[in-house]
C-alpha positions as CSV (number, residue, x, y, z in Angstrom):
1,M,215.2,-2.3,284.3
2,T,213.5,-2.4,288.3
3,A,210.6,-0.5,289.2
4,K,212.5,1.8,291.6
5,M,214.3,3.1,288.5
6,K,211.2,3.8,286.7
7,E,209.6,5.4,289.7
8,P,211.5,8.9,289.4
9,A,210.7,8.8,285.7
10,A,206.9,8.5,286.3
11,K,207.1,11.2,288.8
12,A,208.8,13.3,286.2
13,E,206.3,12.6,283.6
14,K,203.4,13.6,286.1
15,K,205.1,16.8,286.9
16,E,206.0,17.5,283.2
17,N,202.1,16.9,282.4
18,F,201.1,19.3,285.1
19,E,203.2,22.0,284.3
20,Q,202.2,21.3,280.6
21,S,198.6,21.5,281.5
22,L,199.1,24.8,283.5
23,E,201.1,26.5,280.6
24,K,198.0,25.7,278.5
25,L,195.5,27.2,281.2
26,E,197.9,30.1,280.8
27,E,197.8,30.5,277.4
28,I,194.0,30.0,276.8
29,V,193.5,32.7,279.8
30,R,196.1,35.0,277.7
31,Q,193.8,34.7,274.4
32,L,190.7,34.9,276.2
33,E,191.9,38.4,277.9
34,S,193.1,40.0,274.5
35,G,189.6,39.6,273.2
36,E,190.9,38.7,269.8
37,R,188.8,35.5,269.7
38,G,185.2,35.1,268.2
39,L,182.5,34.3,270.6
40,E,182.1,30.7,269.3
41,E,186.1,30.3,269.8
42,S,186.0,32.0,273.1
43,L,183.7,29.7,274.4
44,K,185.7,26.8,273.2
45,L,188.6,28.0,274.8
46,F,186.3,28.9,278.1
47,E,185.3,24.8,278.1
48,E,188.5,23.9,277.3
49,G,190.1,26.1,280.4
50,S,187.5,24.8,282.9
51,K,188.2,21.4,282.0
52,L,192.1,21.9,282.9
53,S,191.6,24.3,285.8
54,K,189.4,21.4,287.3
55,Q,192.0,18.6,286.4
56,L,194.8,20.6,288.0
57,S,192.5,21.3,291.4
58,L,192.3,17.7,291.6
59,R,195.9,16.8,290.9
60,L,196.8,19.5,293.6
61,D,194.3,17.8,296.3
62,E,196.0,14.6,295.5
63,V,199.4,15.9,296.3
64,K,198.4,18.1,299.3
65,Q,196.9,14.4,301.0
66,R,200.7,12.7,300.3
67,V,202.5,16.1,301.4
68,E,203.9,14.9,305.0
69,V,206.0,17.6,307.0
70,L,209.2,16.2,308.7
71,I,208.9,17.7,312.2
72,K,212.3,17.2,314.3
73,E,212.0,16.1,317.8
74,S,213.4,17.1,320.8
75,K,216.3,13.9,320.7
76,G,217.1,14.9,317.0
77,T,215.1,12.3,315.4
78,F,212.4,13.0,312.8
79,K,208.7,12.0,312.6
80,T,206.7,12.7,309.6
81,R,202.9,13.7,310.2
82,P,200.0,15.1,307.6
83,L,200.6,18.7,306.6
84,E,196.8,19.1,307.7
85,D,198.2,18.4,311.3
86,T,200.5,21.5,311.3
87,E,197.8,23.9,310.1
88,T,196.8,24.6,313.3
89,D,200.1,25.0,315.3
């Protein structure tokens, strides 16, 4: 198998991992909000949730840096530029 064929699977796995981590964080929040956990278990959940939140935030920052926006030029051609360049437009 070529590297190009493996690439989409790797991207899908990263997305899955992000989605799985997000779902896990949401479940932790639900458990904490329910108030049904004891103090020690709540503290462990909070610590795990904090770690997941930081990891997810870092992943989002990485993705934001890689995002490029397509801009149609007047000639009908396309060019790309970083997302940050369009925030002031």
